[in-house]
N, C-alpha and C positions, 0 to 999 in steps of 0.2 A: 247841346241841350240835352242830348238823350240824359236821359234819371234810369240811374241802376233799382232792380227790382228794390233794392235794401232800404234806398234810399224813396221811394215812391210808397216802401210799406207805412215809413217814419210818416211823410206826407202826410199821406191820407188818414192815420191814423189820429194825428196831431188835434182833429176836430173833435175828438173825447177825450185829448189829454192823456193819449195813449202812444204816442213817442216812443215811450223809453220804455213800453210794455211790451215784454214777447207774445202774451197772450193777446195784447191787440193790435197787436201790429200783424200776428194771424188771419185773425178779421179780419185786417187791411184787404188782405192778400187776398179772401173771399171776396171781399169787396169790389176790388177791383178786375176780379174774373167775373161776376156777375154785369158791373161795367160795359165790358169789352162785348157780353153778350148784349144789353143792351143797343150799344153800337150796333153788333152783327147785325143785327135784325132790324133797325133803323136803314138800313142803305148797300148797295153793293159798292163795297170801297173799294176804290182808283187804285189805292195803295195795295191791296189784296190781292189784286191782279196778278194771276202767275201763268205758266204755261209749262207742259210737260219739254220742252225743245230746251231739257239740259243733263247733266249728268249729273249721278249723284254716290256719294261713297261710304262704303260700311266696313268699317272697322271689325280687326279682330277675325275675318274670314279663317276657319280652317279648312285647306284644299289635303283631304284622305292620301295613301298613300297610291291608289290609283288614278291618282292627280285629275279627276272630273269630280269626283265627291264631294261637295262643300257644305258644312256646317256652320250656323253663327249663332251669337247669345237671343233668347226669343225676342223673335219678332223683328229681328233684324233682317231681314226678306220680304218684309213685308211688302215691300214695293217691289219685287222684280216680277218681272214677265218672261215667258217663255219666249226666245227668238232676241234679249235685246243684250245689245253688244257687251262688252266684260273686260277690262281691262285692268294688270297691276303686274307687282313684280313676279317674275316666272308666266306669268301667262300669256302666249302666243300671241300676236298679231292679226285680227278679224276673228276673237273667240267671241260666241256667242251662248246663253243660254238655252244648253236642248232642254230643261226640265225643270220645273217648279215643284216639290214635293211638297211645301209646308211654307210656312214668314221663319222656318232654320234650318230650311235643306234644300238646296240648290243642283243641277246636273251639270258639268260645262258642257257644251259642244268636244272642246280641243282636250287633251292632257295638258294638263301645265303639271310646273314643278309645286310637288306639294309642301309647306308648310304656313304660316298662319304671318296675313299681309292684307291689305288693305282692297279689297276691290273699289271699283269706279263703273257703275253701269249707266250704259244711254237712257233716258228718261221718257222719248218720244214710246209710242204704243205701237208695239210692232202686231198687226192685224193678221194671223192664223188662217188658211185655210179650215173652211170645214167648222172654227172657233166664232163665235158670233158675242160671247160676253166675257169681260176682263175686270178685274178688280184694279180701282183707281186709286188714285195716291193718298196713303193717309191725310195727309191737312187738303181736303178738300170740302167744298163750302158749297158749290152750284157753278153750271157753265156755263160761257160763256159765248165760246165758237168751237165746231170739232170741223177738222177739214183731215182731206188724204193728200200727203206729202209724196207719194212715193209712184203710184203705179199709177192711180185715180186721179190724181192733181184736180180734187174736187172739194168746195162747200157739201157737208152733210144738214140737215136737216130734225134739230131738234122736234121731239112731239113726245107726247105724256105717254107712261105704261099703257096705258086704258088705249089711245090715240091708236096706238102701234096694236094692239091686236084689232082694233076698228077696219085698219088700208092692209092687216096680214092673210091674205089668203088662206096656204103653208106657210106656216115658219121655221120648215126645216130646209123650205126650199131652198140654196145655191143657186148666188147671180150678183147683180152690180150694187153696191152700196149706195144706201140714198137717205136712210133717215142713223137718229141713235138717241137715244133715252136713257134715263139714272132711275136707280131703282138698286137699293139695300140688299135682296139676295136673299136673305133668308133670317131666322127671327134673334131680336135682341140677346146678346147675350155681354153681361157684363165683362167676361174677362179675355173675348178674343177682339180682334182689332178694330172690328164698327166699321170695314171701310166699306162703301159704294163702290156697285159695279156698274160700267157704261155695258149697255148692246146696241149690236148694231144692226140692222135691216134692212136687204137680207143676208142669208146668212153668205161669211165672205167666199166667193169661189176662183178670190185668188188671193197671196200673199200681198199684205199694202203696210201702211204705215199711216199713223192718226199723230195729227198736232193738235192736244187739246187745250183753249186757252180756259179757267178757268181759275172763279175766288177762293182765296183758300179762308180758312177760318181765324182769329186770332189764337195765339200762341200764349196763355199765362202766365206759363213757366219762363221764356225768351228771359234773356237780359243781355240789355236793356229794357227796357221797356218794350211791347212790341206795338209800334203808332209813331208815326213820322210825327216831329220837332213839334208841325201846327199844329198840331191837335192833343196832343200832351195833356197839359192844363186842364182845354176841355175834360181829354176821359177821367183826369185826377178830382176834378171837380164832382163830374157824375156819382166815383166812386164813395166820394166823403157825403152825398148826401145820401146815398144807400147804405152805408157805414151807421151814420147818425140816425139814420129809419129805426133802422135795427136797434141801434143798443137804447135812445130814446125817444120814442115815439111824438113825445110830448113837447117836442125840443123845440124853444120858442126862433130858433134859426132855419130849422125845414121848410117852410117856404118860398123865404130868398134863395135857400139851398137847391130846391125843386128847380123854382121858375128859374134861376139864373140856367142851371143845368141842361136845362130843355131848350130854351132860348138857343143855347152853346149849339146845342146838337140840334138842331131847326136850319144852324148858320151854314154848318159847317157840311151839313148832307148837300146846301145849294150850292155850295163853292165847288163839291165835288163832283156835283153833273156839271158843272159848265170848265170840264176840264181844259176846254180853248182858251178861256177867255175873250179876250177883248177880240179874239181872231176865232172866233167857233161862231157860227150861223144861227141864228134862233128859230132853227126852220127844221123839217121833214127832208133828208134827205135819201132818194132811192141809189140803190147799186150803182146803176147804169146812168144814175146823174152824175153821181162822184168821180164814175168812171171816165168818163167824155169830157169830164172839164179839165182832166188831167192831159189832156190831149198828146198822147203818145203818136209818133209817127211813125212808128217802127214797125205798128202794124196795121196788116187790114182789116177792116170792123163790117164787111157785107157777109163774108162768105161764112160763117162761122156765128153770128153776131156777137155786139159790142162784147169784150171781157173775155172772148171763148178762146181766140187767138192767145193770148199770153198767161192764161190763169187766170182772169180775176183781178180785183182788186185787191 
């Protein structure tokens, strides 16, 4: 039941009789983006939850004659970080990124075959000794959790930038990681990638790897429409209401469209927050309680506290 952007534009524009009008369909696309923004701020949707434990490919990467200097078109390397793994035609096994010069230029740690190829990068965040700040994926909305998965094997606690300042005595000291925060890191620039930063505390004293689970934003340019089937028509209904509001604020259909779209959005938020359906306990659970219910007999529970022996839940 997924719907292409072209059909969605026509469906939305039909509310003002513009399903065959190019200009009206362009206005419908803006209304769709407006509706997605309404949905975005209404809830942290489970279907938008992703993580950094996945690779991503960048096409048309040009490896220079030296075998290590690589360039690509504008912002092609915006999600690449130092020490990420790299694979591709002519790239030796176990190659990593040794330096990120810009969003269009990187350096490989191992000489590779010169040419234009598609490179695939590992997605997890490589934490480097002495570096506490890293650029987040371009499609980042807000975090769900962050944990170390290489050396330390533990969860990190999110704190606000202000809280981090309050609990940090000397921000330059290296040590064991316990906290992370999210911030923009730069002034707004309409021509930049506008990517947020993740900052760890303390400054890492050893290399590690961070697995970040996060919510991504809706993508108004994705085709088909960037939403699961069971939410599709509610989103389109919201877009119709917003287009109608812009086209004719006195239209007598507006109250009905507003009421229906708001009721549907409220119901969908409730549905999304009850992900487990009838199998979901409607009460708060502590991590220790959930761990104890699992009843894993393979590890002792006394020496290090519940969950420490096998890394927690």
